[in-house]
N, C-alpha and C positions, 0 to 999 in steps of 0.2 A: 259815133259808132266807135265800138271797143271790138277787139278778138280775143277778150281774156274772161271766159265764162266764169272763172273764181272771184271774179271782182265784182259780180253782181249779187246782192243781197235777196233778190226776188227775180225770178225768171219764169216768164210768161210763153212759152213755147208758141210759136205761131206756124201757119204754113209756111212751108218754104218757098222763099221767093228770092228773085234776084237784085242785087244793088248795083247800079253802074257808077263806076268811079270816075273821075275827072280824065282818067287816060284811057278810057273805054273799055277797061276790064270789067267784068261781069263777075260778082261774088255772091255767094249764098246767105240770105238773111235767116237765121235760125231762131231768133226770140228777140223779146222786148223787155228789159228788166230796169231794175232802179241800182243807185250806187251810192253809197252812204260816204260822205268826207268828213274826216276831222278838221274841223276849223279852229281857229285861236279861242282861247277863254273855255275850253271843253265843250265848246258847241259842235253838234253834228249837223251837216247838210244832207239833204236827199236829193239827188239828180234823177229825175223820173222819165221813162220812156227813151231809155238809151239801147240802141240797136245792137244785137249781137251779131257780128259777121267774124266767125273765128279765122278766117284766113287772112284778115286784115294784118299787114305788117306792122301797121302804127296807128294810133288811135285819133279820131278827129273830133273836135270840140267846137260848139259854136259860142263864141262870146257872146254875141247878140242875144242868143236864148239864154244864157246866164244872166245876163243883165236884167233881161224880162223877168226873170224869175228871182231877182233879187239879191243876187251874189254880188 
């Protein structure tokens, strides 16, 4: 989950729904998108299906999901 719309290279607007965080706060999910990351040796990687939650103060990243995708 990220709060920065400008980081997404594709954005698929979705029906607004709530996301509950660990501290029991509810934030609004506005869409799902993809982020391109520059890696070593001029390679790029694409992280797909990233949730856009504009009011998030910090980004959440699942290391397990990245490993499953080959990162």
